[in-house]
Backbone as XML, in Angstrom:
<?xml version="1.0"?>
<chain id="A" units="angstrom">
  <residue number="1" name="UNK">
    <atom name="N" x="1.260" y="10.450" z="14.500"/>
    <atom name="CA" x="1.178" y="9.210" z="13.527"/>
    <atom name="C" x="-0.220" y="9.167" z="12.879"/>
  </residue>
  <residue number="2" name="UNK">
    <atom name="N" x="-0.300" y="8.810" z="11.590"/>
    <atom name="CA" x="-1.397" y="8.786" z="10.676"/>
    <atom name="C" x="-2.035" y="7.726" z="10.932"/>
  </residue>
  <residue number="3" name="UNK">
    <atom name="N" x="-3.466" y="7.475" z="10.783"/>
    <atom name="CA" x="-4.262" y="6.308" z="10.989"/>
    <atom name="C" x="-4.725" y="5.946" z="9.576"/>
  </residue>
  <residue number="4" name="UNK">
    <atom name="N" x="-4.529" y="6.685" z="8.603"/>
    <atom name="CA" x="-4.858" y="6.420" z="7.326"/>
    <atom name="C" x="-6.168" y="6.149" z="6.944"/>
  </residue>
  <residue number="5" name="UNK">
    <atom name="N" x="-7.017" y="7.039" z="7.306"/>
    <atom name="CA" x="-8.369" y="6.836" z="7.164"/>
    <atom name="C" x="-8.961" y="7.582" z="5.915"/>
  </residue>
  <residue number="6" name="UNK">
    <atom name="N" x="-8.091" y="8.459" z="5.219"/>
    <atom name="CA" x="-8.487" y="8.993" z="4.036"/>
    <atom name="C" x="-7.966" y="8.124" z="2.829"/>
  </residue>
  <residue number="7" name="UNK">
    <atom name="N" x="-8.544" y="7.119" z="2.487"/>
    <atom name="CA" x="-8.355" y="6.138" z="1.267"/>
    <atom name="C" x="-9.107" y="6.634" z="-0.063"/>
  </residue>
  <residue number="8" name="UNK">
    <atom name="N" x="-8.279" y="6.710" z="-0.959"/>
    <atom name="CA" x="-8.964" y="7.069" z="-2.348"/>
    <atom name="C" x="-8.837" y="5.909" z="-3.206"/>
  </residue>
  <residue number="9" name="UNK">
    <atom name="N" x="-9.885" y="5.312" z="-3.630"/>
    <atom name="CA" x="-9.714" y="4.197" z="-4.615"/>
    <atom name="C" x="-9.207" y="4.801" z="-5.994"/>
  </residue>
  <residue number="10" name="UNK">
    <atom name="N" x="-8.332" y="3.822" z="-6.461"/>
    <atom name="CA" x="-7.609" y="4.270" z="-7.853"/>
    <atom name="C" x="-7.363" y="2.894" z="-8.585"/>
  </residue>
  <residue number="11" name="UNK">
    <atom name="N" x="-7.230" y="3.174" z="-10.000"/>
    <atom name="CA" x="-6.728" y="2.143" z="-10.675"/>
    <atom name="C" x="-5.268" y="2.281" z="-10.719"/>
  </residue>
  <residue number="12" name="UNK">
    <atom name="N" x="-4.479" y="1.354" z="-10.144"/>
    <atom name="CA" x="-3.001" y="1.506" z="-10.018"/>
    <atom name="C" x="-2.399" y="1.458" z="-11.216"/>
  </residue>
  <residue number="13" name="UNK">
    <atom name="N" x="-2.526" y="0.413" z="-12.118"/>
    <atom name="CA" x="-1.904" y="0.278" z="-13.344"/>
    <atom name="C" x="-2.654" y="-0.427" z="-14.347"/>
  </residue>
  <residue number="14" name="UNK">
    <atom name="N" x="-2.416" y="-0.155" z="-15.624"/>
    <atom name="CA" x="-3.016" y="-0.983" z="-16.591"/>
    <atom name="C" x="-1.955" y="-0.915" z="-17.919"/>
  </residue>
  <residue number="15" name="UNK">
    <atom name="N" x="-1.292" y="-2.051" z="-18.231"/>
    <atom name="CA" x="-0.285" y="-1.977" z="-19.076"/>
    <atom name="C" x="-0.265" y="-3.456" z="-19.872"/>
  </residue>
  <residue number="16" name="UNK">
    <atom name="N" x="0.361" y="-3.227" z="-21.072"/>
    <atom name="CA" x="0.763" y="-4.565" z="-21.748"/>
    <atom name="C" x="2.216" y="-4.923" z="-21.109"/>
  </residue>
  <residue number="17" name="UNK">
    <atom name="N" x="2.521" y="-5.933" z="-20.719"/>
    <atom name="CA" x="3.662" y="-6.319" z="-20.400"/>
    <atom name="C" x="4.868" y="-6.742" z="-21.480"/>
  </residue>
  <residue number="18" name="UNK">
    <atom name="N" x="5.948" y="-6.534" z="-21.298"/>
    <atom name="CA" x="7.066" y="-6.956" z="-22.189"/>
    <atom name="C" x="7.903" y="-7.886" z="-21.317"/>
  </residue>
  <residue number="19" name="UNK">
    <atom name="N" x="9.039" y="-8.321" z="-21.930"/>
    <atom name="CA" x="9.939" y="-9.308" z="-21.315"/>
    <atom name="C" x="10.839" y="-8.766" z="-20.424"/>
  </residue>
  <residue number="20" name="UNK">
    <atom name="N" x="10.927" y="-7.423" z="-19.958"/>
    <atom name="CA" x="11.803" y="-6.812" z="-19.201"/>
    <atom name="C" x="11.047" y="-6.120" z="-18.071"/>
  </residue>
  <residue number="21" name="UNK">
    <atom name="N" x="11.575" y="-6.239" z="-16.780"/>
    <atom name="CA" x="10.536" y="-5.479" z="-15.798"/>
    <atom name="C" x="10.364" y="-4.140" z="-16.290"/>
  </residue>
  <residue number="22" name="UNK">
    <atom name="N" x="9.209" y="-3.769" z="-15.853"/>
    <atom name="CA" x="8.709" y="-2.336" z="-16.087"/>
    <atom name="C" x="7.970" y="-1.812" z="-14.805"/>
  </residue>
  <residue number="23" name="UNK">
    <atom name="N" x="8.181" y="-0.529" z="-14.564"/>
    <atom name="CA" x="7.790" y="0.001" z="-13.284"/>
    <atom name="C" x="6.301" y="0.492" z="-13.752"/>
  </residue>
  <residue number="24" name="UNK">
    <atom name="N" x="5.335" y="-0.155" z="-13.137"/>
    <atom name="CA" x="3.716" y="0.271" z="-13.522"/>
    <atom name="C" x="3.375" y="1.374" z="-12.624"/>
  </residue>
  <residue number="25" name="UNK">
    <atom name="N" x="3.910" y="1.207" z="-11.537"/>
    <atom name="CA" x="3.424" y="2.411" z="-10.454"/>
    <atom name="C" x="4.369" y="2.784" z="-9.374"/>
  </residue>
  <residue number="26" name="UNK">
    <atom name="N" x="4.418" y="3.953" z="-8.646"/>
    <atom name="CA" x="5.365" y="4.102" z="-7.745"/>
    <atom name="C" x="4.564" y="4.861" z="-6.602"/>
  </residue>
  <residue number="27" name="UNK">
    <atom name="N" x="4.682" y="4.598" z="-5.471"/>
    <atom name="CA" x="3.771" y="5.192" z="-4.386"/>
    <atom name="C" x="4.255" y="6.634" z="-4.066"/>
  </residue>
  <residue number="28" name="UNK">
    <atom name="N" x="3.377" y="7.516" z="-4.355"/>
    <atom name="CA" x="3.801" y="9.166" z="-4.079"/>
    <atom name="C" x="4.367" y="9.490" z="-2.847"/>
  </residue>
  <residue number="29" name="UNK">
    <atom name="N" x="5.133" y="10.493" z="-2.638"/>
    <atom name="CA" x="5.413" y="11.033" z="-1.417"/>
    <atom name="C" x="4.558" y="12.193" z="-1.153"/>
  </residue>
  <residue number="30" name="UNK">
    <atom name="N" x="4.368" y="12.506" z="0.136"/>
    <atom name="CA" x="3.717" y="13.536" z="0.753"/>
    <atom name="C" x="4.522" y="14.115" z="1.823"/>
  </residue>
  <residue number="31" name="UNK">
    <atom name="N" x="4.893" y="15.550" z="1.529"/>
    <atom name="CA" x="5.703" y="16.023" z="2.616"/>
    <atom name="C" x="5.489" y="16.073" z="3.959"/>
  </residue>
  <residue number="32" name="UNK">
    <atom name="N" x="4.104" y="15.965" z="4.425"/>
    <atom name="CA" x="3.775" y="16.016" z="5.872"/>
    <atom name="C" x="3.273" y="14.656" z="6.294"/>
  </residue>
  <residue number="33" name="UNK">
    <atom name="N" x="2.847" y="13.685" z="5.585"/>
    <atom name="CA" x="2.420" y="12.613" z="5.994"/>
    <atom name="C" x="2.713" y="11.353" z="5.114"/>
  </residue>
  <residue number="34" name="UNK">
    <atom name="N" x="3.371" y="10.392" z="5.470"/>
    <atom name="CA" x="3.600" y="9.203" z="4.535"/>
    <atom name="C" x="2.398" y="8.537" z="4.043"/>
  </residue>
  <residue number="35" name="UNK">
    <atom name="N" x="2.683" y="8.423" z="2.599"/>
    <atom name="CA" x="1.641" y="7.843" z="1.726"/>
    <atom name="C" x="1.790" y="6.122" z="1.638"/>
  </residue>
  <residue number="36" name="UNK">
    <atom name="N" x="0.662" y="5.578" z="1.827"/>
    <atom name="CA" x="0.657" y="4.054" z="1.605"/>
    <atom name="C" x="-0.248" y="3.772" z="0.490"/>
  </residue>
  <residue number="37" name="UNK">
    <atom name="N" x="0.053" y="2.739" z="-0.343"/>
    <atom name="CA" x="-0.856" y="2.271" z="-1.376"/>
    <atom name="C" x="-1.311" y="0.714" z="-1.010"/>
  </residue>
  <residue number="38" name="UNK">
    <atom name="N" x="-2.509" y="0.496" z="-1.240"/>
    <atom name="CA" x="-3.017" y="-0.765" z="-1.023"/>
    <atom name="C" x="-3.472" y="-1.485" z="-2.211"/>
  </residue>
  <residue number="39" name="UNK">
    <atom name="N" x="-2.834" y="-2.616" z="-2.648"/>
    <atom name="CA" x="-3.148" y="-3.255" z="-3.655"/>
    <atom name="C" x="-4.296" y="-4.436" z="-3.263"/>
  </residue>
  <residue number="40" name="UNK">
    <atom name="N" x="-5.355" y="-4.133" z="-4.069"/>
    <atom name="CA" x="-6.628" y="-4.995" z="-3.654"/>
    <atom name="C" x="-7.013" y="-6.201" z="-4.679"/>
  </residue>
  <residue number="41" name="UNK">
    <atom name="N" x="-6.816" y="-5.859" z="-6.085"/>
    <atom name="CA" x="-7.029" y="-6.720" z="-7.219"/>
    <atom name="C" x="-6.378" y="-6.579" z="-8.144"/>
  </residue>
  <residue number="42" name="UNK">
    <atom name="N" x="-5.982" y="-7.635" z="-8.756"/>
    <atom name="CA" x="-4.965" y="-7.808" z="-9.964"/>
    <atom name="C" x="-5.499" y="-8.764" z="-10.967"/>
  </residue>
  <residue number="43" name="UNK">
    <atom name="N" x="-5.577" y="-8.469" z="-12.334"/>
    <atom name="CA" x="-6.021" y="-9.235" z="-13.358"/>
    <atom name="C" x="-4.808" y="-9.220" z="-14.379"/>
  </residue>
  <residue number="44" name="UNK">
    <atom name="N" x="-4.378" y="-10.496" z="-14.740"/>
    <atom name="CA" x="-3.353" y="-10.639" z="-15.842"/>
    <atom name="C" x="-4.009" y="-11.560" z="-16.813"/>
  </residue>
  <residue number="45" name="UNK">
    <atom name="N" x="-4.093" y="-10.841" z="-18.084"/>
    <atom name="CA" x="-4.818" y="-11.512" z="-19.025"/>
    <atom name="C" x="-3.616" y="-11.871" z="-20.136"/>
  </residue>
  <residue number="46" name="UNK">
    <atom name="N" x="-3.954" y="-13.101" z="-20.447"/>
    <atom name="CA" x="-2.967" y="-13.719" z="-21.495"/>
    <atom name="C" x="-3.967" y="-13.683" z="-22.970"/>
  </residue>
  <residue number="47" name="UNK">
    <atom name="N" x="-3.578" y="-12.880" z="-23.757"/>
    <atom name="CA" x="-4.401" y="-12.765" z="-25.079"/>
    <atom name="C" x="-3.826" y="-13.713" z="-26.302"/>
  </residue>
  <residue number="48" name="UNK">
    <atom name="N" x="-2.850" y="-14.692" z="-25.739"/>
    <atom name="CA" x="-2.292" y="-15.361" z="-26.720"/>
    <atom name="C" x="-2.869" y="-16.863" z="-26.845"/>
  </residue>
  <residue number="49" name="UNK">
    <atom name="N" x="-2.324" y="-17.571" z="-27.829"/>
    <atom name="CA" x="-2.973" y="-19.032" z="-27.910"/>
    <atom name="C" x="-1.909" y="-20.089" z="-27.238"/>
  </residue>
  <residue number="50" name="UNK">
    <atom name="N" x="-0.843" y="-19.491" z="-26.556"/>
    <atom name="CA" x="0.026" y="-20.360" z="-25.910"/>
    <atom name="C" x="0.255" y="-19.783" z="-24.269"/>
  </residue>
  <residue number="51" name="UNK">
    <atom name="N" x="0.550" y="-20.628" z="-23.419"/>
    <atom name="CA" x="0.840" y="-20.512" z="-22.036"/>
    <atom name="C" x="1.913" y="-19.586" z="-21.896"/>
  </residue>
  <residue number="52" name="UNK">
    <atom name="N" x="1.694" y="-18.535" z="-21.018"/>
    <atom name="CA" x="3.025" y="-17.515" z="-20.542"/>
    <atom name="C" x="3.194" y="-17.371" z="-19.261"/>
  </residue>
  <residue number="53" name="UNK">
    <atom name="N" x="4.264" y="-16.884" z="-18.825"/>
    <atom name="CA" x="4.544" y="-16.615" z="-17.387"/>
    <atom name="C" x="4.611" y="-15.405" z="-16.995"/>
  </residue>
  <residue number="54" name="UNK">
    <atom name="N" x="4.193" y="-15.048" z="-15.793"/>
    <atom name="CA" x="4.249" y="-13.598" z="-15.225"/>
    <atom name="C" x="5.087" y="-13.421" z="-13.897"/>
  </residue>
  <residue number="55" name="UNK">
    <atom name="N" x="5.534" y="-12.175" z="-14.003"/>
    <atom name="CA" x="6.447" y="-11.936" z="-12.787"/>
    <atom name="C" x="5.914" y="-10.537" z="-12.340"/>
  </residue>
  <residue number="56" name="UNK">
    <atom name="N" x="5.540" y="-10.397" z="-11.132"/>
    <atom name="CA" x="5.223" y="-9.306" z="-10.308"/>
    <atom name="C" x="5.837" y="-8.853" z="-9.129"/>
  </residue>
  <residue number="57" name="UNK">
    <atom name="N" x="6.412" y="-8.011" z="-8.830"/>
    <atom name="CA" x="6.959" y="-7.656" z="-7.588"/>
    <atom name="C" x="6.712" y="-6.213" z="-7.077"/>
  </residue>
  <residue number="58" name="UNK">
    <atom name="N" x="6.774" y="-6.039" z="-5.731"/>
    <atom name="CA" x="6.640" y="-5.011" z="-4.845"/>
    <atom name="C" x="8.010" y="-4.544" z="-4.312"/>
  </residue>
  <residue number="59" name="UNK">
    <atom name="N" x="8.645" y="-3.601" z="-5.041"/>
    <atom name="CA" x="9.948" y="-3.394" z="-4.823"/>
    <atom name="C" x="10.174" y="-2.212" z="-4.010"/>
  </residue>
  <residue number="60" name="UNK">
    <atom name="N" x="10.942" y="-2.265" z="-3.020"/>
    <atom name="CA" x="11.138" y="-1.215" z="-1.892"/>
    <atom name="C" x="12.104" y="-0.116" z="-2.793"/>
  </residue>
  <residue number="61" name="UNK">
    <atom name="N" x="11.841" y="1.219" z="-2.195"/>
    <atom name="CA" x="12.504" y="2.256" z="-2.733"/>
    <atom name="C" x="14.044" y="1.964" z="-3.014"/>
  </residue>
  <residue number="62" name="UNK">
    <atom name="N" x="14.355" y="2.305" z="-4.240"/>
    <atom name="CA" x="15.896" y="2.071" z="-4.625"/>
    <atom name="C" x="16.460" y="0.462" z="-4.696"/>
  </residue>
  <residue number="63" name="UNK">
    <atom name="N" x="15.201" y="-0.397" z="-4.669"/>
    <atom name="CA" x="15.392" y="-1.914" z="-4.838"/>
    <atom name="C" x="15.341" y="-2.446" z="-6.242"/>
  </residue>
  <residue number="64" name="UNK">
    <atom name="N" x="15.410" y="-3.495" z="-6.537"/>
    <atom name="CA" x="15.508" y="-4.332" z="-7.816"/>
    <atom name="C" x="14.417" y="-5.378" z="-7.545"/>
  </residue>
  <residue number="65" name="UNK">
    <atom name="N" x="13.578" y="-5.603" z="-8.609"/>
    <atom name="CA" x="12.765" y="-6.662" z="-8.722"/>
    <atom name="C" x="13.533" y="-8.065" z="-8.773"/>
  </residue>
  <residue number="66" name="UNK">
    <atom name="N" x="12.855" y="-8.929" z="-7.950"/>
    <atom name="CA" x="13.635" y="-10.111" z="-7.807"/>
    <atom name="C" x="12.472" y="-11.281" z="-7.145"/>
  </residue>
  <residue number="67" name="UNK">
    <atom name="N" x="13.136" y="-12.670" z="-6.851"/>
    <atom name="CA" x="12.117" y="-13.284" z="-6.182"/>
    <atom name="C" x="12.009" y="-13.064" z="-4.731"/>
  </residue>
  <residue number="68" name="UNK">
    <atom name="N" x="12.840" y="-12.183" z="-4.196"/>
    <atom name="CA" x="12.800" y="-11.878" z="-2.887"/>
    <atom name="C" x="11.656" y="-10.929" z="-2.609"/>
  </residue>
  <residue number="69" name="UNK">
    <atom name="N" x="11.127" y="-10.229" z="-3.576"/>
    <atom name="CA" x="9.977" y="-9.332" z="-3.239"/>
    <atom name="C" x="8.920" y="-9.784" z="-4.186"/>
  </residue>
  <residue number="70" name="UNK">
    <atom name="N" x="8.789" y="-10.767" z="-4.710"/>
    <atom name="CA" x="7.784" y="-11.198" z="-5.691"/>
    <atom name="C" x="6.405" y="-11.444" z="-5.055"/>
  </residue>
  <residue number="71" name="UNK">
    <atom name="N" x="5.308" y="-11.044" z="-6.032"/>
    <atom name="CA" x="4.069" y="-11.518" z="-5.568"/>
    <atom name="C" x="3.466" y="-12.791" z="-6.495"/>
  </residue>
  <residue number="72" name="UNK">
    <atom name="N" x="4.074" y="-12.668" z="-7.804"/>
    <atom name="CA" x="4.134" y="-13.749" z="-8.627"/>
    <atom name="C" x="5.390" y="-13.933" z="-8.957"/>
  </residue>
  <residue number="73" name="UNK">
    <atom name="N" x="5.885" y="-15.104" z="-9.255"/>
    <atom name="CA" x="7.176" y="-15.443" z="-9.806"/>
    <atom name="C" x="7.091" y="-16.704" z="-10.613"/>
  </residue>
  <residue number="74" name="UNK">
    <atom name="N" x="7.298" y="-16.584" z="-12.049"/>
    <atom name="CA" x="7.048" y="-17.621" z="-13.014"/>
    <atom name="C" x="5.887" y="-18.392" z="-12.882"/>
  </residue>
  <residue number="75" name="UNK">
    <atom name="N" x="4.871" y="-17.483" z="-12.668"/>
    <atom name="CA" x="3.528" y="-17.990" z="-12.602"/>
    <atom name="C" x="2.698" y="-18.126" z="-13.850"/>
  </residue>
  <residue number="76" name="UNK">
    <atom name="N" x="2.219" y="-19.355" z="-14.118"/>
    <atom name="CA" x="1.568" y="-19.750" z="-15.257"/>
    <atom name="C" x="0.391" y="-19.129" z="-15.562"/>
  </residue>
  <residue number="77" name="UNK">
    <atom name="N" x="0.105" y="-18.263" z="-16.654"/>
    <atom name="CA" x="-1.248" y="-17.829" z="-17.094"/>
    <atom name="C" x="-1.432" y="-18.653" z="-18.388"/>
  </residue>
  <residue number="78" name="UNK">
    <atom name="N" x="-2.357" y="-19.447" z="-18.353"/>
    <atom name="CA" x="-2.750" y="-20.211" z="-19.360"/>
    <atom name="C" x="-3.189" y="-19.596" z="-20.674"/>
  </residue>
  <residue number="79" name="UNK">
    <atom name="N" x="-3.310" y="-20.150" z="-21.958"/>
    <atom name="CA" x="-3.522" y="-19.491" z="-23.130"/>
    <atom name="C" x="-4.955" y="-18.923" z="-22.967"/>
  </residue>
  <residue number="80" name="UNK">
    <atom name="N" x="-5.386" y="-17.777" z="-23.537"/>
    <atom name="CA" x="-6.533" y="-17.192" z="-23.782"/>
    <atom name="C" x="-7.203" y="-17.108" z="-22.345"/>
  </residue>
  <residue number="81" name="UNK">
    <atom name="N" x="-6.723" y="-16.882" z="-21.130"/>
    <atom name="CA" x="-7.178" y="-16.816" z="-19.981"/>
    <atom name="C" x="-6.903" y="-15.582" z="-19.160"/>
  </residue>
  <residue number="82" name="UNK">
    <atom name="N" x="-7.488" y="-15.382" z="-17.860"/>
    <atom name="CA" x="-6.993" y="-14.381" z="-16.988"/>
    <atom name="C" x="-6.783" y="-14.926" z="-15.763"/>
  </residue>
  <residue number="83" name="UNK">
    <atom name="N" x="-5.555" y="-14.514" z="-15.072"/>
    <atom name="CA" x="-5.200" y="-14.850" z="-13.763"/>
    <atom name="C" x="-5.752" y="-13.788" z="-12.867"/>
  </residue>
  <residue number="84" name="UNK">
    <atom name="N" x="-6.566" y="-13.995" z="-11.753"/>
    <atom name="CA" x="-7.195" y="-13.057" z="-10.937"/>
    <atom name="C" x="-6.762" y="-13.203" z="-9.439"/>
  </residue>
  <residue number="85" name="UNK">
    <atom name="N" x="-6.336" y="-12.189" z="-8.993"/>
    <atom name="CA" x="-5.732" y="-12.102" z="-7.651"/>
    <atom name="C" x="-6.454" y="-10.892" z="-6.862"/>
  </residue>
  <residue number="86" name="UNK">
    <atom name="N" x="-6.923" y="-11.470" z="-5.436"/>
    <atom name="CA" x="-7.618" y="-10.466" z="-4.756"/>
    <atom name="C" x="-7.005" y="-10.633" z="-3.229"/>
  </residue>
  <residue number="87" name="UNK">
    <atom name="N" x="-6.809" y="-9.709" z="-2.499"/>
    <atom name="CA" x="-6.163" y="-9.637" z="-1.515"/>
    <atom name="C" x="-5.713" y="-8.221" z="-0.849"/>
  </residue>
  <residue number="88" name="UNK">
    <atom name="N" x="-4.881" y="-8.219" z="-0.111"/>
    <atom name="CA" x="-4.236" y="-6.870" z="0.285"/>
    <atom name="C" x="-2.678" y="-6.842" z="0.647"/>
  </residue>
  <residue number="89" name="UNK">
    <atom name="N" x="-2.192" y="-6.128" z="-0.165"/>
    <atom name="CA" x="-0.556" y="-5.928" z="-0.002"/>
    <atom name="C" x="-0.480" y="-4.244" z="0.172"/>
  </residue>
  <residue number="90" name="UNK">
    <atom name="N" x="0.347" y="-3.940" z="1.309"/>
    <atom name="CA" x="0.547" y="-2.505" z="1.529"/>
    <atom name="C" x="1.768" y="-2.009" z="0.964"/>
  </residue>
  <residue number="91" name="UNK">
    <atom name="N" x="1.954" y="-1.115" z="0.093"/>
    <atom name="CA" x="3.161" y="-0.640" z="-0.377"/>
    <atom name="C" x="3.612" y="0.569" z="0.339"/>
  </residue>
  <residue number="92" name="UNK">
    <atom name="N" x="4.737" y="0.972" z="0.649"/>
    <atom name="CA" x="5.391" y="1.957" z="1.438"/>
    <atom name="C" x="5.621" y="3.231" z="0.373"/>
  </residue>
  <residue number="93" name="UNK">
    <atom name="N" x="5.831" y="4.351" z="0.910"/>
    <atom name="CA" x="6.166" y="5.284" z="0.000"/>
    <atom name="C" x="7.385" y="5.067" z="-0.588"/>
  </residue>
  <residue number="94" name="UNK">
    <atom name="N" x="7.354" y="5.491" z="-1.979"/>
    <atom name="CA" x="8.288" y="5.267" z="-3.127"/>
    <atom name="C" x="8.535" y="3.822" z="-3.415"/>
  </residue>
  <residue number="95" name="UNK">
    <atom name="N" x="7.901" y="2.885" z="-2.945"/>
    <atom name="CA" x="8.189" y="1.627" z="-3.377"/>
    <atom name="C" x="7.421" y="1.640" z="-4.845"/>
  </residue>
  <residue number="96" name="UNK">
    <atom name="N" x="7.682" y="0.588" z="-5.648"/>
    <atom name="CA" x="7.211" y="0.466" z="-6.811"/>
    <atom name="C" x="6.599" y="-0.906" z="-7.132"/>
  </residue>
  <residue number="97" name="UNK">
    <atom name="N" x="5.406" y="-0.928" z="-8.003"/>
    <atom name="CA" x="5.174" y="-2.076" z="-8.521"/>
    <atom name="C" x="5.673" y="-2.426" z="-9.950"/>
  </residue>
  <residue number="98" name="UNK">
    <atom name="N" x="6.270" y="-3.668" z="-9.975"/>
    <atom name="CA" x="7.119" y="-3.912" z="-11.243"/>
    <atom name="C" x="6.602" y="-5.282" z="-11.848"/>
  </residue>
  <residue number="99" name="UNK">
    <atom name="N" x="6.538" y="-5.332" z="-13.190"/>
    <atom name="CA" x="6.156" y="-6.759" z="-13.829"/>
    <atom name="C" x="6.735" y="-6.876" z="-15.118"/>
  </residue>
  <residue number="100" name="UNK">
    <atom name="N" x="6.714" y="-8.267" z="-15.575"/>
    <atom name="CA" x="7.251" y="-8.552" z="-16.764"/>
    <atom name="C" x="6.617" y="-9.930" z="-17.281"/>
  </residue>
  <residue number="101" name="UNK">
    <atom name="N" x="6.693" y="-10.326" z="-18.347"/>
    <atom name="CA" x="6.117" y="-11.431" z="-18.963"/>
    <atom name="C" x="7.112" y="-12.479" z="-19.673"/>
  </residue>
  <residue number="102" name="UNK">
    <atom name="N" x="6.866" y="-13.799" z="-19.751"/>
    <atom name="CA" x="7.806" y="-14.452" z="-20.528"/>
    <atom name="C" x="8.002" y="-14.296" z="-21.978"/>
  </residue>
  <residue number="103" name="UNK">
    <atom name="N" x="6.818" y="-13.583" z="-22.416"/>
    <atom name="CA" x="6.788" y="-12.995" z="-23.743"/>
    <atom name="C" x="5.706" y="-12.088" z="-23.964"/>
  </residue>
  <residue number="104" name="UNK">
    <atom name="N" x="5.537" y="-11.345" z="-25.050"/>
    <atom name="CA" x="4.564" y="-10.374" z="-25.014"/>
    <atom name="C" x="3.210" y="-11.213" z="-25.256"/>
  </residue>
  <residue number="105" name="UNK">
    <atom name="N" x="2.143" y="-10.332" z="-24.763"/>
    <atom name="CA" x="0.768" y="-11.020" z="-25.081"/>
    <atom name="C" x="0.151" y="-11.011" z="-23.515"/>
  </residue>
  <residue number="106" name="UNK">
    <atom name="N" x="0.678" y="-10.472" z="-22.616"/>
    <atom name="CA" x="0.030" y="-10.436" z="-21.301"/>
    <atom name="C" x="-0.290" y="-8.901" z="-21.153"/>
  </residue>
  <residue number="107" name="UNK">
    <atom name="N" x="-1.498" y="-8.615" z="-20.417"/>
    <atom name="CA" x="-1.895" y="-7.418" z="-20.014"/>
    <atom name="C" x="-2.343" y="-7.314" z="-18.463"/>
  </residue>
  <residue number="108" name="UNK">
    <atom name="N" x="-1.901" y="-6.431" z="-17.783"/>
    <atom name="CA" x="-2.412" y="-6.375" z="-16.436"/>
    <atom name="C" x="-3.085" y="-5.116" z="-16.061"/>
  </residue>
  <residue number="109" name="UNK">
    <atom name="N" x="-3.900" y="-5.424" z="-14.995"/>
    <atom name="CA" x="-4.737" y="-4.360" z="-14.696"/>
    <atom name="C" x="-4.827" y="-4.378" z="-13.079"/>
  </residue>
  <residue number="110" name="UNK">
    <atom name="N" x="-4.424" y="-3.367" z="-12.305"/>
    <atom name="CA" x="-4.355" y="-3.391" z="-10.817"/>
    <atom name="C" x="-5.096" y="-2.333" z="-10.258"/>
  </residue>
  <residue number="111" name="UNK">
    <atom name="N" x="-5.854" y="-2.630" z="-9.215"/>
    <atom name="CA" x="-6.801" y="-1.640" z="-8.494"/>
    <atom name="C" x="-6.378" y="-1.645" z="-7.035"/>
  </residue>
  <residue number="112" name="UNK">
    <atom name="N" x="-6.613" y="-0.473" z="-6.263"/>
    <atom name="CA" x="-6.460" y="-0.407" z="-4.867"/>
    <atom name="C" x="-6.704" y="0.817" z="-4.544"/>
  </residue>
  <residue number="113" name="UNK">
    <atom name="N" x="-5.979" y="1.375" z="-3.605"/>
    <atom name="CA" x="-6.292" y="2.758" z="-2.837"/>
    <atom name="C" x="-4.915" y="3.399" z="-2.387"/>
  </residue>
  <residue number="114" name="UNK">
    <atom name="N" x="-5.138" y="4.731" z="-2.289"/>
    <atom name="CA" x="-3.834" y="5.415" z="-1.697"/>
    <atom name="C" x="-4.434" y="5.950" z="-0.529"/>
  </residue>
  <residue number="115" name="UNK">
    <atom name="N" x="-3.660" y="6.130" z="0.512"/>
    <atom name="CA" x="-4.101" y="6.483" z="1.801"/>
    <atom name="C" x="-2.980" y="7.316" z="2.452"/>
  </residue>
  <residue number="116" name="UNK">
    <atom name="N" x="-3.449" y="8.560" z="2.927"/>
    <atom name="CA" x="-2.660" y="9.522" z="3.703"/>
    <atom name="C" x="-3.081" y="9.654" z="4.899"/>
  </residue>
</chain>
């Protein structure tokens, strides 16, 4: 059983969001030891003059983004501002980070670490 002591800090994702869920990151596979990814920080920037809503989900392998796996669901990002989140979420092997906005104008940056 792995104790996940080898953690490599990474920028997990950086993207402009659209109005459809897009996969921003997939936890890699390792043939000998399961990989886990730790989400630590997330910034969602609204570059428009109007309020927008963001949806972010940690989706299990072969799953679909929905309210049942959401980190943010219909969450308001005020005009010309940044929503910041810090914490710890663990993503298992082959899980995906998926996100969308209510309109174009949102960018997302996610940091964390990969552990094997």
